[in-house]
C-alpha positions as CSV (number, residue, x, y, z in Angstrom):
1,M,-147.6,-51.1,128.4
2,S,-150.8,-51.4,126.4
3,K,-154.3,-51.0,127.9
4,Q,-154.9,-54.5,126.6
5,Q,-152.1,-55.9,128.7
6,L,-153.2,-54.0,131.7
7,D,-156.8,-55.1,131.4
8,W,-155.6,-58.7,131.1
9,M,-153.6,-58.5,134.3
10,I,-156.5,-56.9,136.2
11,D,-158.8,-59.7,134.9
12,Q,-156.2,-62.2,136.3
13,V,-156.3,-60.6,139.7
14,K,-160.1,-60.6,139.7
15,A,-160.2,-64.2,138.7
16,G,-157.8,-65.2,141.5
17,R,-155.1,-66.3,139.0
18,M,-152.7,-63.5,140.1
19,N,-152.3,-62.1,143.6
20,R,-152.0,-58.4,144.3
21,R,-148.3,-58.7,145.1
22,E,-147.5,-60.3,141.7
23,F,-149.7,-57.7,139.9
24,M,-147.9,-54.8,141.5
25,G,-144.5,-56.3,140.6
26,R,-145.4,-56.9,137.0
27,A,-147.1,-53.5,136.6
28,S,-144.1,-51.8,138.1
29,A,-141.6,-53.6,135.9
30,L,-143.7,-52.6,132.9
31,G,-143.5,-48.9,133.8
32,V,-146.6,-48.2,135.8
33,A,-145.9,-45.8,138.7
34,T,-146.1,-47.3,142.1
35,T,-148.5,-44.6,143.3
36,A,-150.9,-45.4,140.4
37,I,-151.0,-49.2,140.9
38,G,-153.3,-49.2,143.9
39,G,-155.7,-46.9,142.1
40,L,-155.9,-49.2,139.1
41,L,-157.0,-52.1,141.3
42,T,-159.4,-50.0,143.3
43,N,-161.1,-48.7,140.2
44,A,-161.4,-52.3,138.9
45,G,-163.2,-53.3,142.1
46,V,-160.3,-55.1,143.7
47,A,-159.8,-54.4,147.4
48,Q,-156.5,-52.9,148.3
49,E,-156.2,-54.0,151.9
50,P,-157.1,-57.4,153.4
51,V,-160.7,-57.8,154.2
52,K,-161.4,-59.0,157.7
53,G,-163.8,-61.8,158.3
54,G,-165.3,-64.7,156.4
55,E,-165.1,-68.5,156.5
56,V,-162.6,-70.6,154.5
57,T,-162.9,-74.4,154.0
58,V,-159.6,-76.3,153.6
59,G,-159.7,-79.7,151.8
60,S,-156.8,-82.1,152.7
61,E,-156.1,-85.5,151.3
62,Y,-156.4,-87.6,154.5
63,S,-159.3,-88.6,156.6
64,G,-159.1,-91.1,159.4
65,A,-160.1,-91.9,163.0
66,E,-156.5,-91.4,164.1
67,E,-156.4,-87.7,163.3
68,T,-155.1,-85.8,166.3
69,F,-153.9,-82.5,167.7
70,D,-151.2,-84.3,169.7
71,P,-147.9,-83.1,168.2
72,T,-146.2,-86.4,169.2
73,K,-148.7,-88.4,167.2
74,M,-149.3,-86.4,164.0
75,T,-148.7,-88.3,160.8
76,N,-151.0,-86.9,158.1
77,S,-151.8,-83.9,156.0
78,S,-154.9,-83.0,157.9
79,D,-153.0,-83.0,161.2
80,I,-150.3,-80.7,159.7
81,Q,-152.8,-78.1,158.5
82,R,-154.5,-78.0,161.8
83,A,-151.2,-77.7,163.6
84,Y,-150.4,-74.6,161.5
85,Q,-153.6,-73.0,162.5
86,V,-153.5,-73.7,166.2
87,Y,-149.9,-73.9,167.3
88,N,-146.5,-72.1,167.1
89,R,-143.0,-73.4,167.2
90,L,-139.9,-71.7,168.6
91,T,-138.6,-70.8,165.2
92,N,-140.0,-70.7,161.6
93,L,-138.8,-70.9,158.0
94,D,-139.6,-68.0,155.7
95,R,-140.2,-68.6,152.0
96,D,-136.5,-68.4,151.2
97,M,-135.9,-71.2,153.7
98,N,-134.2,-68.8,156.2
99,V,-134.8,-69.4,159.9
100,V,-136.9,-66.6,161.4
101,P,-138.2,-65.8,164.9
102,N,-141.5,-67.3,166.1
103,L,-142.0,-68.0,169.9
104,A,-138.3,-67.4,170.2
105,T,-137.1,-63.9,169.3
106,E,-133.4,-64.7,169.2
107,W,-131.0,-67.6,169.7
108,E,-127.3,-68.3,169.9
109,G,-125.2,-71.5,169.7
110,T,-122.0,-71.9,171.6
111,N,-119.4,-74.6,172.4
112,G,-119.3,-75.9,168.9
113,A,-123.1,-75.5,168.4
114,S,-123.8,-78.0,171.3
115,E,-125.2,-75.4,173.7
116,W,-128.1,-73.2,172.6
117,T,-129.8,-70.3,174.3
118,F,-133.2,-69.2,173.2
119,K,-134.8,-65.9,174.3
120,L,-138.6,-66.4,174.3
121,R,-141.3,-64.0,173.3
122,E,-143.0,-62.3,176.2
123,G,-146.7,-61.4,176.4
124,V,-147.8,-64.5,174.6
125,E,-151.1,-66.2,175.7
126,F,-152.4,-69.7,175.2
127,H,-156.0,-70.0,174.0
128,D,-157.2,-70.5,177.6
129,G,-155.5,-67.4,178.8
130,K,-152.5,-69.1,180.4
131,P,-149.3,-67.0,179.9
132,F,-146.6,-68.7,177.8
133,T,-143.3,-69.5,179.6
134,V,-140.2,-71.5,179.2
135,D,-141.8,-74.4,181.2
136,D,-144.2,-74.9,178.3
137,V,-141.3,-75.4,175.9
138,I,-139.5,-77.8,178.1
139,Y,-142.6,-79.8,178.6
140,S,-143.5,-79.9,174.9
141,I,-140.0,-81.0,173.7
142,N,-139.7,-83.6,176.5
143,E,-142.9,-85.2,175.4
144,H,-141.1,-86.2,172.2
145,I,-137.9,-87.6,173.8
146,K,-139.1,-89.1,177.1
147,E,-138.9,-92.8,177.7
148,G,-141.6,-94.7,175.8
149,S,-142.3,-91.9,173.4
150,E,-142.9,-93.0,169.8
151,S,-142.9,-89.5,168.4
152,P,-141.6,-89.2,164.8
153,S,-139.4,-86.4,166.0
154,K,-137.7,-88.5,168.6
155,P,-134.6,-89.2,166.5
156,V,-133.9,-85.6,165.7
157,L,-134.6,-84.4,169.3
158,Q,-132.9,-87.3,171.0
159,P,-129.5,-85.5,171.1
160,I,-130.9,-83.1,173.7
161,V,-129.3,-84.0,177.0
162,E,-130.5,-81.1,179.1
163,M,-133.1,-78.3,179.1
164,K,-133.2,-75.7,181.8
165,A,-134.8,-72.3,182.4
166,D,-132.9,-69.2,183.0
167,G,-135.8,-67.1,184.1
168,P,-139.4,-67.4,182.7
169,H,-138.4,-66.5,179.1
170,V,-134.9,-67.9,178.5
171,L,-134.3,-71.5,177.6
172,K,-130.9,-73.2,177.6
173,I,-130.6,-76.5,175.6
174,T,-127.5,-78.7,175.7
175,L,-127.0,-81.3,172.9
176,D,-124.8,-84.4,173.2
177,S,-122.8,-83.0,170.3
178,G,-122.8,-79.9,168.0
179,N,-125.5,-79.3,165.5
180,A,-125.4,-76.1,163.5
181,D,-128.9,-77.0,162.0
182,F,-130.7,-77.2,165.3
183,P,-132.7,-74.0,165.0
184,T,-133.7,-75.1,161.4
185,I,-134.9,-78.4,162.8
186,L,-137.2,-76.6,165.3
187,A,-138.4,-74.3,162.5
188,H,-139.4,-76.9,160.0
189,D,-140.8,-79.8,162.0
190,Y,-144.5,-79.3,162.8
191,H,-144.2,-81.9,165.5
192,T,-142.2,-79.4,167.6
193,S,-145.4,-77.3,168.1
194,I,-145.6,-75.9,171.6
195,V,-148.5,-77.0,173.9
196,A,-149.2,-75.8,177.4
197,E,-147.3,-77.5,180.3
198,G,-149.2,-80.6,181.3
199,W,-151.4,-80.9,178.2
200,K,-152.4,-84.4,177.2
201,D,-154.1,-85.9,174.2
202,G,-157.8,-85.7,174.9
203,D,-157.6,-82.4,176.8
204,P,-159.2,-79.3,175.2
205,V,-156.7,-78.2,172.5
206,N,-154.6,-75.3,173.8
207,G,-152.1,-73.6,171.6
208,T,-150.7,-70.1,171.1
209,G,-151.4,-70.0,167.3
210,P,-153.7,-67.6,165.4
211,Y,-156.7,-69.8,165.6
212,K,-158.3,-71.8,168.4
213,V,-160.3,-75.1,168.1
214,T,-164.1,-74.9,168.6
215,D,-165.0,-78.3,167.2
216,F,-163.1,-81.4,166.2
217,N,-164.5,-84.7,164.8
218,P,-161.6,-87.0,163.8
219,G,-162.2,-88.5,160.4
220,R,-164.6,-85.7,159.5
221,E,-163.6,-82.1,160.1
222,S,-162.3,-79.5,162.5
223,V,-163.4,-75.9,163.1
224,T,-161.0,-73.2,164.3
225,E,-161.9,-69.6,165.0
226,K,-159.6,-66.5,165.1
227,F,-157.9,-66.1,168.5
228,D,-158.4,-62.4,169.4
229,N,-155.3,-62.3,171.8
230,Y,-152.9,-63.7,169.2
231,W,-149.4,-62.2,169.9
232,K,-148.8,-61.2,166.3
233,T,-150.7,-58.2,165.0
234,G,-151.9,-57.5,161.5
235,V,-152.4,-61.2,160.6
236,G,-155.2,-63.8,160.8
237,H,-157.7,-62.0,158.6
238,V,-160.2,-64.9,158.2
239,N,-162.7,-65.5,161.0
240,T,-163.1,-69.3,160.7
241,F,-161.3,-72.2,159.1
242,I,-163.0,-75.5,158.5
243,T,-160.5,-78.3,157.7
244,R,-162.0,-81.4,156.1
245,G,-160.3,-84.6,154.8
246,I,-161.4,-85.6,151.3
247,P,-159.2,-88.6,150.3
248,D,-160.5,-88.8,146.8
249,N,-158.4,-86.4,144.7
250,A,-161.1,-85.9,142.0
251,A,-163.7,-85.3,144.6
252,R,-161.5,-82.7,146.3
253,A,-160.9,-80.9,143.0
254,S,-164.6,-81.0,142.2
255,A,-165.4,-79.6,145.6
256,L,-163.1,-76.7,144.9
257,R,-164.8,-75.9,141.6
258,T,-168.3,-76.1,143.1
259,G,-167.3,-73.9,146.1
260,D,-167.7,-76.6,148.7
261,I,-164.0,-76.0,149.7
262,D,-161.9,-72.9,149.1
263,I,-158.4,-74.5,149.3
264,D,-157.2,-77.8,147.9
265,I,-154.0,-78.6,149.8
266,N,-152.9,-81.3,147.3
267,V,-153.9,-81.1,143.7
268,E,-153.2,-84.0,141.3
269,P,-150.9,-82.9,138.5
270,R,-153.3,-84.3,135.9
271,V,-156.1,-82.0,137.1
272,A,-153.9,-79.0,137.8
273,G,-154.1,-77.9,134.1
274,L,-157.9,-78.2,134.1
275,L,-158.2,-76.2,137.3
276,D,-155.9,-73.6,135.9
277,Q,-158.3,-73.0,133.0
278,D,-161.2,-72.5,135.5
279,P,-161.8,-68.7,136.2
280,N,-163.0,-69.7,139.7
281,A,-159.7,-71.4,140.6
282,N,-156.1,-70.5,141.1
283,V,-153.3,-73.1,140.9
284,I,-150.0,-72.6,142.7
285,S,-147.2,-75.0,141.8
286,T,-144.0,-74.7,144.0
287,P,-140.8,-76.7,143.5
288,S,-139.9,-78.6,146.6
289,G,-138.1,-81.5,148.2
290,S,-141.3,-83.5,148.7
291,W,-141.2,-87.0,147.3
292,F,-143.1,-90.1,146.4
293,A,-141.5,-93.5,146.8
294,W,-142.0,-97.2,147.2
295,I,-140.4,-98.6,150.3
296,M,-138.9,-102.1,150.7
297,A,-138.4,-103.3,154.3
298,V,-134.9,-104.8,154.5
299,D,-135.6,-106.7,157.7
300,R,-138.0,-109.2,156.2
301,A,-138.6,-111.4,153.1
302,P,-138.8,-110.9,150.2
303,T,-137.5,-107.3,150.2
304,N,-134.5,-108.2,152.4
305,D,-132.9,-109.4,149.2
306,L,-130.7,-106.7,147.6
307,N,-131.2,-108.2,144.2
308,L,-134.9,-107.6,144.5
309,R,-134.4,-104.0,145.6
310,L,-132.0,-103.3,142.7
311,A,-134.3,-105.1,140.2
312,M,-137.1,-102.7,141.2
313,K,-134.9,-99.6,141.0
314,H,-134.1,-100.4,137.3
315,S,-137.7,-101.3,136.4
316,V,-139.3,-98.0,135.6
317,D,-138.6,-94.9,133.4
318,R,-138.5,-92.1,136.0
319,Q,-138.6,-89.3,133.4
320,Y,-141.7,-90.9,132.0
321,L,-143.4,-90.7,135.4
322,V,-142.4,-87.0,135.8
323,D,-143.7,-86.2,132.3
324,N,-146.9,-88.3,132.3
325,V,-148.0,-88.6,136.0
326,L,-146.7,-85.3,137.3
327,Q,-147.3,-83.5,134.0
328,G,-143.9,-81.8,134.5
329,H,-144.6,-80.7,138.1
330,G,-141.4,-82.3,139.5
331,I,-137.9,-83.7,138.8
332,V,-136.4,-87.2,138.7
333,G,-135.1,-88.7,141.9
334,N,-132.3,-91.2,142.5
335,D,-133.2,-93.2,145.6
336,F,-131.9,-90.8,148.2
337,P,-134.1,-88.0,149.7
338,V,-131.7,-85.1,149.7
339,N,-133.2,-82.8,147.0
340,P,-131.4,-80.9,144.3
341,G,-132.4,-77.6,145.9
342,L,-130.0,-78.2,148.8
343,P,-126.3,-77.4,148.7
344,T,-125.6,-80.9,150.0
345,Y,-127.2,-82.7,147.0
346,S,-124.9,-85.2,145.3
347,W,-125.1,-84.7,141.6
348,D,-122.5,-87.3,140.7
349,I,-124.1,-90.4,142.2
350,P,-124.9,-92.7,139.2
351,Q,-128.5,-92.5,138.3
352,H,-130.7,-95.6,138.7
353,D,-132.2,-95.5,135.2
354,Y,-134.7,-97.7,133.4
355,D,-132.7,-100.8,132.3
356,P,-134.9,-103.9,131.7
357,D,-131.8,-106.1,131.1
358,K,-130.2,-105.1,134.3
359,A,-133.5,-105.4,136.2
360,K,-134.0,-108.9,134.8
361,W,-130.4,-109.9,135.8
362,H,-131.1,-109.0,139.4
363,W,-134.6,-110.4,139.4
364,D,-133.5,-113.8,138.1
365,K,-131.2,-114.0,141.1
366,T,-134.1,-113.7,143.5
367,G,-135.8,-116.9,142.4
368,L,-139.2,-115.2,142.8
369,S,-142.1,-115.6,140.4
370,S,-143.8,-112.3,141.6
371,V,-143.8,-109.6,144.2
372,E,-146.7,-107.7,145.8
373,I,-146.9,-103.9,146.4
374,A,-149.5,-102.5,148.7
375,V,-150.6,-99.1,147.5
376,S,-153.2,-96.4,148.3
377,N,-153.5,-92.8,147.3
378,A,-153.5,-92.0,151.0
379,A,-149.7,-92.6,150.8
380,N,-149.4,-90.1,148.0
381,P,-151.9,-88.8,145.4
382,N,-149.7,-90.4,142.7
383,A,-149.2,-93.8,144.3
384,I,-151.7,-95.8,142.3
385,D,-150.9,-94.3,138.9
386,C,-147.2,-94.7,139.4
387,S,-147.5,-98.3,140.6
388,M,-149.6,-99.3,137.6
389,I,-146.9,-97.8,135.3
390,L,-144.2,-99.7,137.3
391,Q,-146.2,-102.9,136.9
392,E,-146.4,-102.4,133.2
393,Q,-142.8,-101.4,132.5
394,A,-141.4,-104.1,134.8
395,R,-142.9,-106.7,132.5
396,E,-140.2,-105.8,130.0
397,A,-137.8,-107.4,132.5
398,G,-140.0,-110.4,133.1
399,I,-141.0,-109.2,136.5
400,N,-144.5,-109.8,137.7
401,I,-145.8,-107.2,140.2
402,D,-149.1,-107.7,142.0
403,I,-150.7,-104.5,143.1
404,N,-152.7,-104.7,146.3
405,R,-155.0,-101.6,146.5
406,V,-155.6,-101.2,150.2
407,P,-158.1,-98.9,151.9
408,D,-157.2,-95.2,152.2
409,D,-158.7,-95.0,155.7
410,G,-156.0,-96.0,158.3
411,Y,-153.3,-96.5,155.7
412,W,-150.6,-95.2,158.0
413,S,-151.5,-97.6,160.7
414,H,-152.6,-100.8,158.9
415,T,-150.2,-100.8,155.9
416,W,-147.3,-98.4,156.2
417,M,-144.3,-100.1,158.0
418,Q,-146.4,-103.2,158.4
419,V,-145.9,-104.9,155.0
420,P,-142.7,-105.6,153.1
421,F,-143.4,-103.5,150.1
422,C,-145.7,-100.4,149.9
423,A,-146.0,-96.8,148.9
424,T,-145.1,-93.7,150.9
425,G,-145.0,-89.9,150.6
426,W,-143.0,-87.3,152.4
427,N,-143.0,-83.6,152.7
428,S,-139.9,-81.5,152.1
429,R,-137.1,-81.1,154.7
430,P,-134.7,-78.1,154.7
431,T,-131.5,-79.9,155.6
432,A,-129.8,-83.2,154.6
433,D,-129.4,-84.1,158.2
434,L,-133.1,-83.7,159.0
435,I,-134.2,-85.8,156.0
436,L,-131.7,-88.6,156.5
437,T,-132.0,-88.8,160.3
438,I,-135.8,-89.0,160.5
439,A,-136.2,-91.5,157.7
440,H,-133.0,-93.7,157.7
441,Q,-131.2,-93.5,161.1
442,C,-131.0,-96.9,162.8
443,G,-134.0,-97.4,165.1
444,G,-135.8,-94.3,164.1
445,S,-139.6,-94.5,164.6
446,W,-140.1,-93.3,161.0
447,N,-137.3,-95.5,159.5
448,E,-139.8,-97.0,157.2
449,T,-137.5,-99.4,155.4
450,F,-135.9,-100.6,158.6
451,W,-132.5,-100.1,156.9
452,C,-129.6,-99.8,159.4
453,N,-126.0,-99.0,158.6
454,E,-123.5,-98.1,161.3
455,R,-121.3,-96.1,158.9
456,F,-124.3,-94.1,157.7
457,D,-125.1,-93.2,161.3
458,E,-121.5,-92.1,161.9
459,L,-121.7,-89.9,158.9
460,L,-124.9,-88.2,160.2
461,V,-123.0,-87.2,163.3
462,M,-120.0,-86.0,161.3
463,G,-122.3,-83.9,159.1
464,R,-123.9,-82.1,162.1
465,L,-120.5,-81.1,163.4
466,E,-118.9,-80.0,160.1
467,T,-119.2,-76.3,159.2
468,D,-117.0,-76.4,156.0
469,P,-119.4,-76.6,153.0
470,D,-117.1,-78.7,150.9
471,K,-116.3,-81.2,153.6
472,R,-120.0,-81.4,154.5
473,L,-120.8,-82.2,150.9
474,E,-118.3,-85.0,151.0
475,I,-119.9,-86.5,154.1
476,Y,-123.4,-86.4,152.8
477,H,-122.2,-87.7,149.4
478,E,-120.9,-90.9,151.1
479,A,-124.1,-91.2,153.2
480,C,-126.4,-90.9,150.2
481,T,-124.2,-93.3,148.2
482,L,-124.7,-96.0,150.9
483,L,-128.4,-95.4,150.9
484,H,-128.6,-95.3,147.0
485,D,-126.6,-98.6,146.6
486,D,-128.0,-100.7,149.5
487,G,-131.1,-99.1,151.0
488,G,-134.8,-99.9,150.6
489,L,-135.9,-96.5,149.3
490,F,-137.1,-96.6,145.7
491,Q,-137.8,-92.9,145.0
492,P,-138.5,-92.1,141.4
493,F,-139.0,-88.3,141.7
494,F,-139.4,-85.2,143.7
495,T,-142.7,-83.4,143.4
496,N,-143.8,-79.8,143.3
497,Y,-146.3,-78.8,145.9
498,I,-149.4,-78.2,143.9
499,E,-152.2,-76.4,145.6
500,A,-155.3,-74.5,144.4
501,T,-157.7,-71.9,145.8
502,S,-161.0,-70.6,144.9
503,A,-161.1,-67.1,143.3
504,R,-162.4,-65.6,146.6
505,V,-159.1,-66.5,148.4
506,Q,-156.5,-63.7,148.2
507,D,-152.8,-63.6,148.8
508,Y,-152.2,-67.4,148.9
509,H,-148.5,-68.2,148.4
510,G,-146.8,-71.6,148.2
511,S,-143.6,-72.6,150.0
512,S,-140.9,-75.1,149.1
513,A,-140.7,-75.9,152.9
514,F,-144.1,-77.6,153.2
515,A,-147.5,-78.1,151.6
516,G,-150.1,-75.7,152.5
517,G,-147.6,-72.8,152.1
518,A,-145.8,-74.1,155.3
519,G,-148.6,-72.6,157.3
520,W,-148.1,-68.9,156.3
521,P,-151.5,-68.7,154.4
522,Y,-153.4,-69.0,157.7
523,E,-151.9,-65.7,158.8
524,E,-151.9,-64.0,155.4
525,I,-154.9,-64.9,153.3
526,W,-158.2,-63.1,153.2
527,V,-161.4,-63.5,151.3
528,D,-163.0,-61.1,148.8
529,D,-166.6,-62.0,148.1
């Protein structure tokens, strides 16, 4: 390896474009002795070990008065990032999407995966000093499934029929039927964060996570500081995180470049290339199952007309959106949310492609002169751009689309699931069952299209019980075909998680499981000023 190559790589590390781990891997692959790599970075002024201390400001894309630390009410990106800082779950997902221990150290499913035993971690404290026990877990989960709960996680946790303690650190959970994915559900869903027994929204926030809340102003910002008695050692290098909602994407990117924030949790694809050229910024783009979509409520006019829904699905060039809106940071979708990275993805469902003639045929049957879509970039950073392209391309089919640009603030309460036709955005989910159950099971609190199909619900149960991979694929193929052909989900693409950090932030890694590196950066990153 030439000195020129080596100098270039060191410059990339110093600029924050390459982390230490990547540098070490590349240098080793090119013949540099492992024992020499650390010395190269040290001589170049790059710290070898994480530096303790400092303050990091996180910019997320949502700001509103309904921001909360209540796991049963969380709906937006700012809530999610704060949950990662303050709370733990029973299990977690690593970057390879494997289930790993968190507050539970081990678990076992028996009786056809309908009975689960979790051994809980001992010696864990809440931020107020209260010892963590099984009663906290039972209370936290029950808050989602109790009568009257409107938690988004209620559909996936509703199969729990009994929870009981077997001593202070053993939990036994019985489901109404088997579900081999149950530990994965608990690992992925940030709503299943564990609070102290008896905690209610409005009480001082009390978690077991690496950071504790010192200040919280909904719609403005939160401040969390390192929890000295965190149960996991060697993590949580930063002293303080400030999390601030900045809905305007350009303003958030500008704040990163000027140093007003250190992490942009959601970068617009069109500015990712510009940030990548800035020596003070580092862009991380991670393929994922996250998606943008338009949603059409099937329980009300005019979107209860299947012809309208099919007309829309053939009215836009999806690859054009990926190439021009996402700038290549994503892949085409086909109106069902199981992503191609999962083994249960159905490749042979016919693609809904751009076909103005077919769109016009369906549109003419509706008898409508126009249709309105409510959009806001609070739903997804690409919502307005995509909707304008849809509006333009739909004209080729004689379809008039009126775009109603609604306020970002309060979008999830005043528009989403309130109007017939609007935009939405979802984070990735690690299993087909989790995706389909939360978003499309009859009666689910996040069933945003209000689509209900009895056969679809039967298939969800069958999929949870089936362990044969081929048979499982057949089950989810039928379920996704029903949704594709009849549902109200108009999903043009899956997006990469695109995040950016300032050069002072070290060891930031993305995750296909969730934006914000699925929470791992709050334990791993450090600042080098």
